[in-house]
C-alpha positions in Angstrom: 102.4 13.1 -67.4 102.1 14.7 -70.7 98.8 15.8 -69.8 100.3 17.9 -67.0 103.3 19.0 -69.1 101.4 21.4 -71.5 99.4 23.1 -68.9 102.5 23.5 -66.7 104.4 24.9 -69.7 101.5 27.1 -70.5 101.3 28.4 -67.0 105.1 28.8 -66.8 105.2 30.8 -70.0 102.2 32.9 -68.9 104.0 33.5 -65.5 107.2 34.5 -67.3 105.4 36.9 -69.6 103.5 38.4 -66.7 106.7 38.6 -64.7 108.6 40.4 -67.4 105.8 42.6 -68.5 104.6 43.6 -65.0 107.9 43.6 -63.2 108.6 47.3 -63.7 105.0 48.3 -63.1 104.9 46.4 -59.8 108.3 47.9 -58.8 107.1 51.4 -59.7 103.8 50.8 -57.7 105.7 49.5 -54.7 108.2 52.3 -54.9 105.5 55.0 -55.2 103.6 53.5 -52.4 106.8 53.4 -50.3 107.5 57.0 -51.2 103.9 57.9 -50.4 104.1 56.3 -46.9 107.5 57.8 -46.3 106.1 61.2 -47.1 103.2 60.6 -44.8 105.5 59.5 -42.0 107.7 62.5 -42.5 104.6 64.8 -42.5 103.4 63.1 -39.3 106.8 63.5 -37.7 106.9 67.2 -38.8 103.4 67.8 -37.5 104.3 66.1 -34.2 107.3 68.3 -33.8 105.3 71.4 -34.6 102.7 70.3 -32.1 105.4 69.8 -29.5 106.8 73.2 -30.3 103.4 74.8 -30.0 102.8 73.0 -26.7 106.1 74.1 -25.4 105.4 77.7 -26.4 101.9 77.5 -24.9 103.4 76.2 -21.6 106.0 79.0 -21.6 103.3 81.6 -22.2 101.2 80.2 -19.4 104.2 80.2 -17.1 104.9 83.9 -18.0 101.2 84.7 -17.6 101.3 83.1 -14.1 104.3 85.2 -13.2 102.6 88.3 -14.6 99.5 87.6 -12.6 101.5 87.2 -9.4 103.3 90.5 -10.2 100.0 92.3 -10.9 98.5 90.9 -7.7 101.5 92.1 -5.7 101.4 95.5 -7.4 97.6 95.9 -6.8 98.1 95.0 -3.1 100.8 97.6 -2.8 98.7 100.2 -4.6 95.7 99.3 -2.4 97.8 99.8 0.8 99.1 103.1 -0.5 95.6 104.3 -1.4 94.3 103.2 2.0 97.1 105.1 3.7 96.4 108.1 1.6 92.7 108.0 2.4 93.4 107.6 6.1 95.8 110.5 6.0 93.4 112.7 4.1 90.6 111.7 6.5 92.7 112.7 9.5 93.5 116.1 7.9 89.9 116.6 7.0 88.7 115.6 10.5 91.2 118.1 12.0 89.9 120.9 9.7 86.3 119.9 10.4 86.9 120.0 14.2 88.7 123.4 13.8 85.9 124.8 11.6 83.3 123.5 14.0 85.1 125.1 16.9 85.5 128.4 15.0 81.8 128.4 14.0 80.8 127.5 17.5 82.8 130.3 19.0 81.3 132.7 16.4 77.8 131.5 17.3 78.5 131.9 21.0 79.9 135.4 20.4 76.9 136.3 18.3 74.6 135.0 21.0 76.4 136.9 23.7 76.2 140.0 21.6 72.4 139.5 21.0 71.8 138.8 24.7 73.9 141.8 25.6 72.0 144.0 23.1 68.6 142.6 24.4 69.7 143.1 28.0 70.9 146.7 27.2 67.6 147.4 25.5 65.6 146.0 28.4 67.8 148.1 30.9 67.3 151.2 28.7 63.5 150.6 28.5 63.3 150.0 32.2 65.4 153.1 32.9 63.2 155.1 30.5 60.0 153.9 32.2 61.5 154.8 35.6 62.7 158.2 34.3 59.3 158.9 32.9 57.7 158.1 36.2 60.1 160.2 38.2 60.6 163.2 35.9 58.4 166.1 36.2 57.0 168.1 33.3 59.5 171.0 33.9 62.4 168.6 33.9 61.3 167.1 30.7 61.0 170.5 29.0 64.4 171.5 30.2 66.0 168.3 28.9 64.3 168.7 25.5 65.6 172.2 25.2 69.2 171.1 26.1 69.0 168.3 23.6 67.8 170.6 20.9 70.6 173.1 21.6 73.1 170.2 21.6 71.9 169.0 18.2 72.0 172.5 16.7 75.5 173.0 18.0 76.6 169.8 16.4 75.0 170.7 13.0 76.8 174.0 12.8 
């Protein structure tokens, strides 16, 4: 038994020396490790909360964007209908003025054509009458008419 006593005492004394000399260092190490893990857990919780807040803000923004998109679509549809109505109204006004302008221009062309035909007909009648008069007038009648015309022109000049 004595052979076990000295090594047992030796180990017990070494254990007590290690216990008292390392007790504070081990406590400090465990404490610092505990603080380190506590800080990591607090940081993780804080980041989790920040992430949740960011997610909530993003969802709110997406919801507001969806509402704004619907509003813009409604507004665009309204504006499209207004522009369409305005275009149709302007087209009707323009078509009315085009028809009116075409009618006026057509009437003017008809009047011009009637005037041209009337003038041509009058010239043809005058030429025909002139030819007939030339055939039927005698030389004496022509001389007398020229004399009367000359007197008439002189009378007008004076």
